[in-house]
N, CA, C and O atoms as a Tinker XYZ file with bonds, in Angstrom:
   472  protein
     1  N    178.588000  -19.470000   52.151000    73     2
     2  CA   177.459000  -18.578000   51.979000    64     1     3
     3  C    177.900000  -17.404000   51.112000    63     2     4     5
     4  O    178.997000  -16.876000   51.293000    81     3
     5  N    177.067000  -17.003000   50.190000    73     3     6
     6  CA   177.392000  -15.887000   49.308000    64     5     7
     7  C    177.480000  -14.590000   50.093000    63     6     8     9
     8  O    176.732000  -14.369000   51.046000    81     7
     9  N    178.404000  -13.741000   49.678000    73     7    10
    10  CA   178.667000  -12.485000   50.380000    64     9    11
    11  C    177.411000  -11.635000   50.551000    63    10    12    13
    12  O    177.247000  -10.982000   51.581000    81    11
    13  N    176.518000  -11.634000   49.550000    73    11    14
    14  CA   175.314000  -10.798000   49.619000    64    13    15
    15  C    174.290000  -11.319000   50.617000    63    14    16    17
    16  O    173.313000  -10.626000   50.898000    81    15
    17  N    174.480000  -12.517000   51.162000    73    15    18
    18  CA   173.554000  -13.055000   52.151000    64    17    19
    19  C    173.913000  -12.627000   53.572000    63    18    20    21
    20  O    173.272000  -13.054000   54.532000    81    19
    21  N    174.915000  -11.801000   53.702000    73    19    22
    22  CA   175.343000  -11.324000   55.018000    64    21    23
    23  C    174.871000   -9.904000   55.265000    63    22    24    25
    24  O    174.754000   -9.093000   54.346000    81    23
    25  N    174.605000   -9.630000   56.528000    73    23    26
    26  CA   174.481000   -8.259000   57.007000    64    25    27
    27  C    175.838000   -7.931000   57.593000    63    26    28    29
    28  O    176.269000   -8.582000   58.545000    81    27
    29  N    176.520000   -6.940000   57.050000    73    27    30
    30  CA   177.865000   -6.596000   57.516000    64    29    31
    31  C    177.750000   -5.600000   58.657000    63    30    32    33
    32  O    177.308000   -4.466000   58.470000    81    31
    33  N    178.153000   -6.037000   59.838000    73    31    34
    34  CA   178.050000   -5.258000   61.072000    64    33    35
    35  C    179.414000   -4.640000   61.365000    63    34    36    37
    36  O    180.419000   -5.343000   61.470000    81    35
    37  N    179.431000   -3.322000   61.496000    73    35    38
    38  CA   180.683000   -2.629000   61.807000    64    37    39
    39  C    180.974000   -2.779000   63.291000    63    38    40    41
    40  O    180.142000   -2.444000   64.134000    81    39
    41  N    182.174000   -3.290000   63.607000    73    39    42
    42  CA   182.530000   -3.501000   65.016000    64    41    43
    43  C    183.643000   -2.561000   65.476000    63    42    44    45
    44  O    183.896000   -2.453000   66.676000    81    43
    45  N    184.314000   -1.876000   64.538000    73    43    46
    46  CA   185.372000   -0.925000   64.906000    64    45    47
    47  C    185.660000   -0.020000   63.713000    63    46    48    49
    48  O    185.440000   -0.395000   62.561000    81    47
    49  N    186.151000    1.169000   64.009000    73    47    50
    50  CA   186.547000    2.097000   62.955000    64    49    51
    51  C    187.842000    1.651000   62.279000    63    50    52    53
    52  O    188.039000    1.882000   61.086000    81    51
    53  N    188.724000    1.007000   63.052000    73    51    54
    54  CA   190.021000    0.560000   62.542000    64    53    55
    55  C    190.444000   -0.677000   63.322000    63    54    56    57
    56  O    190.087000   -0.829000   64.490000    81    55
    57  N    191.195000   -1.551000   62.685000    73    55    58
    58  CA   191.624000   -2.789000   63.346000    64    57    59
    59  C    192.443000   -2.509000   64.606000    63    58    60    61
    60  O    192.437000   -3.321000   65.531000    81    59
    61  N    193.141000   -1.382000   64.659000    73    59    62
    62  CA   193.937000   -1.037000   65.843000    64    61    63
    63  C    193.089000   -0.712000   67.064000    63    62    64    65
    64  O    193.606000   -0.673000   68.180000    81    63
    65  N    191.796000   -0.478000   66.872000    73    63    66
    66  CA   190.893000   -0.207000   67.998000    64    65    67
    67  C    190.508000   -1.486000   68.746000    63    66    68    69
    68  O    190.013000   -1.426000   69.872000    81    67
    69  N    190.733000   -2.619000   68.130000    73    67    70
    70  CA   190.365000   -3.889000   68.754000    64    69    71
    71  C    191.508000   -4.316000   69.679000    63    70    72    73
    72  O    192.656000   -4.436000   69.253000    81    71
    73  N    191.174000   -4.539000   70.935000    73    71    74
    74  CA   192.178000   -4.808000   71.970000    64    73    75
    75  C    192.559000   -6.287000   71.998000    63    74    76    77
    76  O    192.110000   -7.035000   72.866000    81    75
    77  N    193.389000   -6.700000   71.045000    73    75    78
    78  CA   193.876000   -8.080000   71.058000    64    77    79
    79  C    194.859000   -8.241000   72.213000    63    78    80    81
    80  O    195.780000   -7.442000   72.380000    81    79
    81  N    194.646000   -9.285000   73.002000    73    79    82
    82  CA   195.545000   -9.579000   74.123000    64    81    83
    83  C    196.781000  -10.304000   73.595000    63    82    84    85
    84  O    196.891000  -10.560000   72.396000    81    83
    85  N    197.699000  -10.629000   74.480000    73    83    86
    86  CA   198.907000  -11.353000   74.111000    64    85    87
    87  C    198.630000  -12.713000   73.493000    63    86    88    89
    88  O    199.492000  -13.279000   72.820000    81    87
    89  N    197.419000  -13.245000   73.719000    73    87    90
    90  CA   197.031000  -14.533000   73.150000    64    89    91
    91  C    196.400000  -14.376000   71.761000    63    90    92    93
    92  O    195.921000  -15.356000   71.190000    81    91
    93  N    196.394000  -13.150000   71.210000    73    91    94
    94  CA   195.850000  -12.834000   69.885000    64    93    95
    95  C    194.338000  -13.013000   69.811000    63    94    96    97
    96  O    193.788000  -13.249000   68.736000    81    95
    97  N    193.676000  -12.902000   70.945000    73    95    98
    98  CA   192.226000  -13.003000   71.016000    64    97    99
    99  C    191.653000  -11.726000   71.598000    63    98   100   101
   100  O    192.302000  -11.061000   72.406000    81    99
   101  N    190.434000  -11.378000   71.191000    73    99   102
   102  CA   189.771000  -10.174000   71.676000    64   101   103
   103  C    188.278000  -10.433000   71.758000    63   102   104   105
   104  O    187.767000  -11.394000   71.183000    81   103
   105  N    187.589000   -9.564000   72.479000    73   103   106
   106  CA   186.133000   -9.601000   72.571000    64   105   107
   107  C    185.600000   -8.346000   71.893000    63   106   108   109
   108  O    186.128000   -7.251000   72.085000    81   107
   109  N    184.555000   -8.516000   71.104000    73   107   110
   110  CA   183.889000   -7.390000   70.453000    64   109   111
   111  C    182.392000   -7.577000   70.603000    63   110   112   113
   112  O    181.930000   -8.593000   71.121000    81   111
   113  N    181.638000   -6.588000   70.147000    73   111   114
   114  CA   180.186000   -6.679000   70.203000    64   113   115
   115  C    179.627000   -6.481000   68.808000    63   114   116   117
   116  O    180.043000   -5.574000   68.087000    81   115
   117  N    178.685000   -7.330000   68.429000    73   115   118
   118  CA   177.998000   -7.219000   67.143000    64   117   119
   119  C    176.520000   -7.516000   67.374000    63   118   120   121
   120  O    176.169000   -8.554000   67.934000    81   119
   121  N    175.676000   -6.620000   66.949000    73   119   122
   122  CA   174.228000   -6.776000   67.129000    64   121   123
   123  C    173.867000   -7.010000   68.592000    63   122   124   125
   124  O    172.950000   -7.777000   68.888000    81   123
   125  N    174.573000   -6.362000   69.502000    73   123   126
   126  CA   174.290000   -6.474000   70.924000    64   125   127
   127  C    174.779000   -7.751000   71.585000    63   126   128   129
   128  O    174.492000   -7.986000   72.758000    81   127
   129  N    175.513000   -8.578000   70.854000    73   127   130
   130  CA   176.029000   -9.838000   71.393000    64   129   131
   131  C    177.549000   -9.807000   71.440000    63   130   132   133
   132  O    178.197000   -9.236000   70.563000    81   131
   133  N    178.111000  -10.428000   72.473000    73   131   134
   134  CA   179.565000  -10.567000   72.548000    64   133   135
   135  C    180.016000  -11.651000   71.586000    63   134   136   137
   136  O    179.405000  -12.715000   71.490000    81   135
   137  N    181.106000  -11.358000   70.871000    73   135   138
   138  CA   181.742000  -12.349000   70.004000    64   137   139
   139  C    183.240000  -12.320000   70.276000    63   138   140   141
   140  O    183.748000  -11.373000   70.876000    81   139
   141  N    183.931000  -13.337000   69.843000    73   139   142
   142  CA   185.393000  -13.383000   69.947000    64   141   143
   143  C    186.004000  -13.106000   68.589000    63   142   144   145
   144  O    185.443000  -13.448000   67.548000    81   143
   145  N    187.161000  -12.482000   68.625000    73   143   146
   146  CA   187.955000  -12.272000   67.422000    64   145   147
   147  C    189.309000  -12.910000   67.647000    63   146   148   149
   148  O    189.869000  -12.842000   68.741000    81   147
   149  N    189.824000  -13.526000   66.611000    73   147   150
   150  CA   191.151000  -14.115000   66.654000    64   149   151
   151  C    192.011000  -13.559000   65.540000    63   150   152   153
   152  O    191.511000  -13.235000   64.462000    81   151
   153  N    193.305000  -13.447000   65.798000    73   151   154
   154  CA   194.267000  -12.979000   64.791000    64   153   155
   155  C    195.359000  -14.035000   64.679000    63   154   156   157
   156  O    195.992000  -14.409000   65.667000    81   155
   157  N    195.568000  -14.511000   63.440000    73   155   158
   158  CA   196.599000  -15.521000   63.216000    64   157   159
   159  C    197.205000  -15.308000   61.838000    63   158   160   161
   160  O    196.496000  -15.305000   60.832000    81   159
   161  N    198.511000  -15.132000   61.800000    73   159   162
   162  CA   199.267000  -14.961000   60.558000    64   161   163
   163  C    198.651000  -13.914000   59.645000    63   162   164   165
   164  O    198.520000  -14.134000   58.441000    81   163
   165  N    198.274000  -12.775000   60.214000    73   163   166
   166  CA   197.752000  -11.656000   59.437000    64   165   167
   167  C    196.291000  -11.754000   59.046000    63   166   168   169
   168  O    195.770000  -10.846000   58.398000    81   167
   169  N    195.609000  -12.837000   59.422000    73   167   170
   170  CA   194.187000  -13.002000   59.113000    64   169   171
   171  C    193.371000  -12.798000   60.386000    63   170   172   173
   172  O    193.857000  -13.013000   61.497000    81   171
   173  N    192.125000  -12.380000   60.201000    73   171   174
   174  CA   191.223000  -12.138000   61.325000    64   173   175
   175  C    190.012000  -13.052000   61.213000    63   174   176   177
   176  O    189.517000  -13.324000   60.119000    81   175
   177  N    189.542000  -13.521000   62.371000    73   175   178
   178  CA   188.439000  -14.470000   62.429000    64   177   179
   179  C    187.467000  -14.027000   63.521000    63   178   180   181
   180  O    187.876000  -13.474000   64.541000    81   179
   181  N    186.182000  -14.276000   63.298000    73   179   182
   182  CA   185.158000  -14.000000   64.307000    64   181   183
   183  C    184.434000  -15.303000   64.606000    63   182   184   185
   184  O    184.124000  -16.082000   63.704000    81   183
   185  N    184.171000  -15.526000   65.891000    73   183   186
   186  CA   183.507000  -16.766000   66.298000    64   185   187
   187  C    182.811000  -16.549000   67.633000    63   186   188   189
   188  O    182.951000  -15.500000   68.261000    81   187
   189  N    182.057000  -17.561000   68.055000    73   187   190
   190  CA   181.257000  -17.475000   69.274000    64   189   191
   191  C    182.097000  -17.098000   70.487000    63   190   192   193
   192  O    183.265000  -17.472000   70.592000    81   191
   193  N    181.489000  -16.359000   71.391000    73   191   194
   194  CA   182.137000  -15.900000   72.618000    64   193   195
   195  C    182.432000  -17.069000   73.564000    63   194   196   197
   196  O    183.466000  -17.088000   74.231000    81   195
   197  N    181.512000  -18.045000   73.616000    73   195   198
   198  CA   181.655000  -19.175000   74.538000    64   197   199
   199  C    181.836000  -20.483000   73.779000    63   198   200   201
   200  O    181.307000  -20.663000   72.683000    81   199
   201  N    182.583000  -21.378000   74.376000    73   199   202
   202  CA   182.782000  -22.716000   73.832000    64   201   203
   203  C    181.446000  -23.457000   73.830000    63   202   204   205
   204  O    180.715000  -23.392000   74.818000    81   203
   205  N    181.108000  -24.162000   72.743000    73   203   206
   206  CA   179.834000  -24.885000   72.698000    64   205   207
   207  C    179.784000  -26.102000   73.640000    63   206   208   209
   208  O    178.712000  -26.667000   73.858000    81   207
   209  N    180.923000  -26.500000   74.192000    73   207   210
   210  CA   180.942000  -27.661000   75.077000    64   209   211
   211  C    180.520000  -27.294000   76.501000    63   210   212   213
   212  O    179.487000  -27.759000   76.984000    81   211
   213  N    181.318000  -26.463000   77.169000    73   211   214
   214  CA   181.043000  -26.165000   78.577000    64   213   215
   215  C    180.936000  -24.667000   78.863000    63   214   216   217
   216  O    180.906000  -24.261000   80.025000    81   215
   217  N    180.877000  -23.845000   77.820000    73   215   218
   218  CA   180.674000  -22.411000   78.010000    64   217   219
   219  C    181.899000  -21.626000   78.405000    63   218   220   221
   220  O    181.771000  -20.490000   78.860000    81   219
   221  N    183.087000  -22.188000   78.250000    73   219   222
   222  CA   184.305000  -21.446000   78.549000    64   221   223
   223  C    184.427000  -20.211000   77.664000    63   222   224   225
   224  O    184.051000  -20.247000   76.492000    81   223
   225  N    184.944000  -19.134000   78.212000    73   223   226
   226  CA   185.124000  -17.895000   77.454000    64   225   227
   227  C    186.350000  -18.069000   76.556000    63   226   228   229
   228  O    187.478000  -18.151000   77.042000    81   227
   229  N    186.121000  -18.125000   75.251000    73   227   230
   230  CA   187.199000  -18.445000   74.328000    64   229   231
   231  C    188.296000  -17.383000   74.292000    63   230   232   233
   232  O    189.441000  -17.702000   73.971000    81   231
   233  N    187.975000  -16.138000   74.610000    73   231   234
   234  CA   188.999000  -15.091000   74.657000    64   233   235
   235  C    190.013000  -15.341000   75.767000    63   234   236   237
   236  O    191.096000  -14.755000   75.756000    81   235
   237  N    189.679000  -16.204000   76.726000    73   235   238
   238  CA   190.599000  -16.564000   77.805000    64   237   239
   239  C    191.484000  -17.758000   77.430000    63   238   240   241
   240  O    192.355000  -18.157000   78.204000    81   239
   241  N    191.259000  -18.319000   76.255000    73   239   242
   242  CA   192.056000  -19.439000   75.777000    64   241   243
   243  C    193.283000  -18.951000   75.027000    63   242   244   245
   244  O    193.879000  -17.935000   75.386000    81   243
   245  N    193.653000  -19.677000   73.989000    73   243   246
   246  CA   194.808000  -19.269000   73.179000    64   245   247
   247  C    194.658000  -19.839000   71.778000    63   246   248   249
   248  O    193.790000  -20.674000   71.521000    81   247
   249  N    195.512000  -19.377000   70.879000    73   247   250
   250  CA   195.559000  -19.899000   69.518000    64   249   251
   251  C    196.802000  -20.761000   69.406000    63   250   252   253
   252  O    197.907000  -20.308000   69.704000    81   251
   253  N    196.622000  -22.008000   68.973000    73   251   254
   254  CA   197.768000  -22.907000   68.860000    64   253   255
   255  C    198.586000  -22.605000   67.596000    63   254   256   257
   256  O    198.219000  -21.733000   66.809000    81   255
   257  N    199.672000  -23.317000   67.412000    73   255   258
   258  CA   200.585000  -23.064000   66.299000    64   257   259
   259  C    199.932000  -23.287000   64.934000    63   258   260   261
   260  O    200.393000  -22.737000   63.934000    81   259
   261  N    198.864000  -24.088000   64.882000    73   259   262
   262  CA   198.174000  -24.364000   63.618000    64   261   263
   263  C    197.044000  -23.383000   63.343000    63   262   264   265
   264  O    196.393000  -23.465000   62.301000    81   263
   265  N    196.800000  -22.444000   64.279000    73   263   266
   266  CA   195.754000  -21.455000   64.082000    64   265   267
   267  C    194.392000  -21.861000   64.582000    63   266   268   269
   268  O    193.383000  -21.324000   64.125000    81   267
   269  N    194.336000  -22.790000   65.504000    73   267   270
   270  CA   193.069000  -23.209000   66.116000    64   269   271
   271  C    192.897000  -22.493000   67.448000    63   270   272   273
   272  O    193.865000  -22.315000   68.188000    81   271
   273  N    191.668000  -22.081000   67.758000    73   271   274
   274  CA   191.404000  -21.509000   69.066000    64   273   275
   275  C    191.204000  -22.670000   70.036000    63   274   276   277
   276  O    190.526000  -23.650000   69.727000    81   275
   277  N    191.815000  -22.537000   71.224000    73   275   278
   278  CA   191.777000  -23.596000   72.232000    64   277   279
   279  C    191.019000  -23.067000   73.450000    63   278   280   281
   280  O    191.382000  -22.042000   74.027000    81   279
   281  N    189.966000  -23.782000   73.827000    73   279   282
   282  CA   189.152000  -23.386000   74.973000    64   281   283
   283  C    189.971000  -23.512000   76.263000    63   282   284   285
   284  O    190.705000  -24.485000   76.433000    81   283
   285  N    189.852000  -22.530000   77.175000    73   283   286
   286  CA   190.618000  -22.589000   78.421000    64   285   287
   287  C    190.105000  -23.614000   79.426000    63   286   288   289
   288  O    190.820000  -23.940000   80.374000    81   287
   289  N    188.896000  -24.132000   79.251000    73   287   290
   290  CA   188.321000  -25.035000   80.239000    64   289   291
   291  C    188.803000  -26.475000   80.041000    63   290   292   293
   292  O    189.409000  -27.052000   80.944000    81   291
   293  N    188.541000  -27.055000   78.876000    73   291   294
   294  CA   188.896000  -28.456000   78.626000    64   293   295
   295  C    189.855000  -28.642000   77.453000    63   294   296   297
   296  O    190.121000  -29.770000   77.039000    81   295
   297  N    190.369000  -27.548000   76.925000    73   295   298
   298  CA   191.357000  -27.572000   75.823000    64   297   299
   299  C    190.798000  -28.116000   74.508000    63   298   300   301
   300  O    191.555000  -28.615000   73.676000    81   299
   301  N    189.492000  -28.023000   74.317000    73   299   302
   302  CA   188.917000  -28.405000   73.018000    64   301   303
   303  C    189.414000  -27.398000   71.986000    63   302   304   305
   304  O    189.524000  -26.208000   72.280000    81   303
   305  N    189.713000  -27.871000   70.788000    73   303   306
   306  CA   190.279000  -27.029000   69.734000    64   305   307
   307  C    189.289000  -26.877000   68.580000    63   306   308   309
   308  O    188.612000  -27.825000   68.181000    81   307
   309  N    189.231000  -25.650000   68.060000    73   307   310
   310  CA   188.322000  -25.347000   66.958000    64   309   311
   311  C    189.050000  -24.568000   65.875000    63   310   312   313
   312  O    189.842000  -23.670000   66.163000    81   311
   313  N    188.771000  -24.928000   64.615000    73   311   314
   314  CA   189.276000  -24.182000   63.477000    64   313   315
   315  C    188.538000  -22.840000   63.463000    63   314   316   317
   316  O    187.308000  -22.816000   63.425000    81   315
   317  N    189.273000  -21.725000   63.491000    73   315   318
   318  CA   188.641000  -20.410000   63.562000    64   317   319
   319  C    187.944000  -20.022000   62.263000    63   318   320   321
   320  O    187.071000  -19.154000   62.268000    81   319
   321  N    188.312000  -20.644000   61.166000    73   319   322
   322  CA   187.721000  -20.287000   59.875000    64   321   323
   323  C    186.369000  -20.970000   59.653000    63   322   324   325
   324  O    185.425000  -20.337000   59.181000    81   323
   325  N    186.276000  -22.253000   59.991000    73   323   326
   326  CA   185.034000  -22.974000   59.693000    64   325   327
   327  C    184.320000  -23.528000   60.929000    63   326   328   329
   328  O    183.240000  -24.105000   60.799000    81   327
   329  N    184.892000  -23.369000   62.113000    73   327   330
   330  CA   184.258000  -23.807000   63.352000    64   329   331
   331  C    184.375000  -25.278000   63.673000    63   330   332   333
   332  O    183.860000  -25.736000   64.693000    81   331
   333  N    185.044000  -26.024000   62.816000    73   331   334
   334  CA   185.160000  -27.474000   63.025000    64   333   335
   335  C    185.970000  -27.787000   64.287000    63   334   336   337
   336  O    187.032000  -27.209000   64.520000    81   335
   337  N    185.457000  -28.693000   65.074000    73   335   338
   338  CA   186.143000  -29.155000   66.286000    64   337   339
   339  C    187.221000  -30.146000   65.858000    63   338   340   341
   340  O    186.906000  -31.269000   65.465000    81   339
   341  N    188.477000  -29.745000   65.931000    73   339   342
   342  CA   189.554000  -30.585000   65.400000    64   341   343
   343  C    190.152000  -31.523000   66.439000    63   342   344   345
   344  O    190.987000  -32.362000   66.100000    81   343
   345  N    189.742000  -31.397000   67.698000    73   343   346
   346  CA   190.258000  -32.312000   68.707000    64   345   347
   347  C    189.372000  -33.544000   68.860000    63   346   348   349
   348  O    189.654000  -34.398000   69.701000    81   347
   349  N    188.298000  -33.657000   68.060000    73   347   350
   350  CA   187.549000  -34.892000   67.951000    64   349   351
   351  C    186.317000  -35.062000   68.813000    63   350   352   353
   352  O    185.730000  -36.144000   68.809000    81   351
   353  N    185.899000  -34.053000   69.547000    73   351   354
   354  CA   184.752000  -34.223000   70.436000    64   353   355
   355  C    183.405000  -34.064000   69.728000    63   354   356   357
   356  O    182.370000  -34.426000   70.288000    81   355
   357  N    183.404000  -33.530000   68.510000    73   355   358
   358  CA   182.173000  -33.444000   67.735000    64   357   359
   359  C    181.382000  -32.165000   67.877000    63   358   360   361
   360  O    180.268000  -32.083000   67.360000    81   359
   361  N    181.907000  -31.173000   68.553000    73   359   362
   362  CA   181.202000  -29.901000   68.701000    64   361   363
   363  C    181.477000  -29.018000   67.493000    63   362   364   365
   364  O    182.394000  -29.278000   66.713000    81   363
   365  N    180.668000  -27.967000   67.348000    73   363   366
   366  CA   180.821000  -27.025000   66.250000    64   365   367
   367  C    180.783000  -25.607000   66.814000    63   366   368   369
   368  O    179.884000  -25.262000   67.580000    81   367
   369  N    181.753000  -24.798000   66.437000    73   367   370
   370  CA   181.849000  -23.410000   66.892000    64   369   371
   371  C    181.284000  -22.491000   65.826000    63   370   372   373
   372  O    181.705000  -22.554000   64.671000    81   371
   373  N    180.344000  -21.643000   66.189000    73   371   374
   374  CA   179.764000  -20.686000   65.249000    64   373   375
   375  C    180.840000  -19.695000   64.821000    63   374   376   377
   376  O    181.552000  -19.148000   65.664000    81   375
   377  N    180.964000  -19.461000   63.508000    73   375   378
   378  CA   181.948000  -18.525000   62.971000    64   377   379
   379  C    181.279000  -17.543000   62.025000    63   378   380   381
   380  O    180.198000  -17.806000   61.499000    81   379
   381  N    181.942000  -16.397000   61.815000    73   379   382
   382  CA   181.487000  -15.382000   60.877000    64   381   383
   383  C    182.697000  -14.825000   60.132000    63   382   384   385
   384  O    183.796000  -14.783000   60.685000    81   383
   385  N    182.509000  -14.402000   58.893000    73   383   386
   386  CA   183.624000  -13.787000   58.160000    64   385   387
   387  C    183.929000  -12.391000   58.689000    63   386   388   389
   388  O    183.049000  -11.696000   59.197000    81   387
   389  N    185.190000  -11.997000   58.561000    73   387   390
   390  CA   185.639000  -10.660000   58.972000    64   389   391
   391  C    186.219000   -9.966000   57.746000    63   390   392   393
   392  O    186.962000  -10.568000   56.971000    81   391
   393  N    185.871000   -8.692000   57.579000    73   391   394
   394  CA   186.467000   -7.880000   56.527000    64   393   395
   395  C    187.024000   -6.608000   57.143000    63   394   396   397
   396  O    186.330000   -5.882000   57.854000    81   395
   397  N    188.303000   -6.357000   56.850000    73   395   398
   398  CA   188.932000   -5.104000   57.265000    64   397   399
   399  C    188.925000   -4.217000   56.032000    63   398   400   401
   400  O    189.596000   -4.501000   55.040000    81   399
   401  N    188.156000   -3.138000   56.110000    73   399   402
   402  CA   187.991000   -2.212000   54.983000    64   401   403
   403  C    188.521000   -0.839000   55.370000    63   402   404   405
   404  O    188.839000   -0.584000   56.532000    81   403
   405  N    188.610000    0.039000   54.378000    73   403   406
   406  CA   189.028000    1.414000   54.640000    64   405   407
   407  C    188.118000    2.087000   55.655000    63   406   408   409
   408  O    188.581000    2.855000   56.498000    81   407
   409  N    186.818000    1.798000   55.574000    73   407   410
   410  CA   185.844000    2.458000   56.443000    64   409   411
   411  C    185.621000    1.751000   57.775000    63   410   412   413
   412  O    184.785000    2.189000   58.565000    81   411
   413  N    186.350000    0.666000   58.046000    73   411   414
   414  CA   186.237000    0.013000   59.338000    64   413   415
   415  C    186.385000   -1.494000   59.275000    63   414   416   417
   416  O    186.734000   -2.064000   58.242000    81   415
   417  N    186.108000   -2.127000   60.417000    73   415   418
   418  CA   186.179000   -3.583000   60.551000    64   417   419
   419  C    184.740000   -4.099000   60.644000    63   418   420   421
   420  O    183.943000   -3.612000   61.446000    81   419
   421  N    184.426000   -5.090000   59.813000    73   419   422
   422  CA   183.069000   -5.600000   59.712000    64   421   423
   423  C    183.045000   -7.114000   59.917000    63   422   424   425
   424  O    183.970000   -7.833000   59.539000    81   423
   425  N    181.939000   -7.574000   60.537000    73   423   426
   426  CA   181.683000   -9.000000   60.692000    64   425   427
   427  C    180.409000   -9.297000   59.900000    63   426   428   429
   428  O    179.407000   -8.595000   60.037000    81   427
   429  N    180.455000  -10.345000   59.072000    73   427   430
   430  CA   179.305000  -10.721000   58.254000    64   429   431
   431  C    178.435000  -11.722000   58.974000    63   430   432   433
   432  O    178.837000  -12.860000   59.214000    81   431
   433  N    177.226000  -11.281000   59.320000    73   431   434
   434  CA   176.285000  -12.173000   59.997000    64   433   435
   435  C    175.145000  -12.478000   59.044000    63   434   436   437
   436  O    174.754000  -11.639000   58.233000    81   435
   437  N    174.627000  -13.671000   59.151000    73   435   438
   438  CA   173.563000  -14.109000   58.261000    64   437   439
   439  C    172.398000  -13.137000   58.313000    63   438   440   441
   440  O    172.043000  -12.624000   59.375000    81   439
   441  N    171.808000  -12.892000   57.148000    73   439   442
   442  CA   170.610000  -12.054000   57.090000    64   441   443
   443  C    169.536000  -12.718000   57.934000    63   442   444   445
   444  O    169.338000  -13.929000   57.843000    81   443
   445  N    168.848000  -11.948000   58.744000    73   443   446
   446  CA   167.863000  -12.472000   59.676000    64   445   447
   447  C    166.660000  -13.072000   58.948000    63   446   448   449
   448  O    166.091000  -12.462000   58.044000    81   447
   449  N    166.293000  -14.271000   59.363000    73   447   450
   450  CA   165.136000  -14.946000   58.789000    64   449   451
   451  C    164.213000  -15.459000   59.886000    63   450   452   453
   452  O    163.560000  -16.490000   59.723000    81   451
   453  N    164.160000  -14.756000   60.979000    73   451   454
   454  CA   163.255000  -15.186000   62.038000    64   453   455
   455  C    163.899000  -15.208000   63.402000    63   454   456   457
   456  O    165.033000  -14.760000   63.572000    81   455
   457  N    163.193000  -15.717000   64.351000    73   455   458
   458  CA   163.562000  -15.700000   65.749000    64   457   459
   459  C    164.878000  -16.409000   66.062000    63   458   460   461
   460  O    165.632000  -15.948000   66.919000    81   459
   461  N    165.167000  -17.513000   65.390000    73   459   462
   462  CA   166.315000  -18.331000   65.757000    64   461   463
   463  C    167.474000  -18.213000   64.789000    63   462   464   465
   464  O    168.302000  -19.122000   64.729000    81   463
   465  N    167.570000  -17.137000   64.030000    73   463   466
   466  CA   168.562000  -17.060000   62.964000    64   465   467
   467  C    169.906000  -16.503000   63.393000    63   466   468   469
   468  O    170.850000  -16.595000   62.608000    81   467
   469  N    170.059000  -15.946000   64.554000    73   467   470
   470  CA   171.348000  -15.366000   64.960000    64   469   471
   471  C    172.194000  -16.471000   65.450000    63   470   472
   472  O    173.335000  -16.243000   65.853000    81   471
């Protein structure tokens, strides 16, 4: 998606304000909704708060050596960049781009086009 098609939501003044746990995962809020943030090899990722399979809280999971977020409930694995389910179950994890700028940390969410667009 082109950068101009996003509404950039500020989630923190500085990346150090985000409370990443020892598992390199954190919870933040954007547009009144909880989202998960992941940190892997100096990159930041934003994705759905709950696993699309059974609703496990992804911040309670972990990031594997390849940079996939692993759900704590059934160990389903998702690519944090594109949401692809890499363990083969066929689910898709909603993801958003993250930008760390001088003026803060932003998550790019699709421009609203109606009731079901978030």
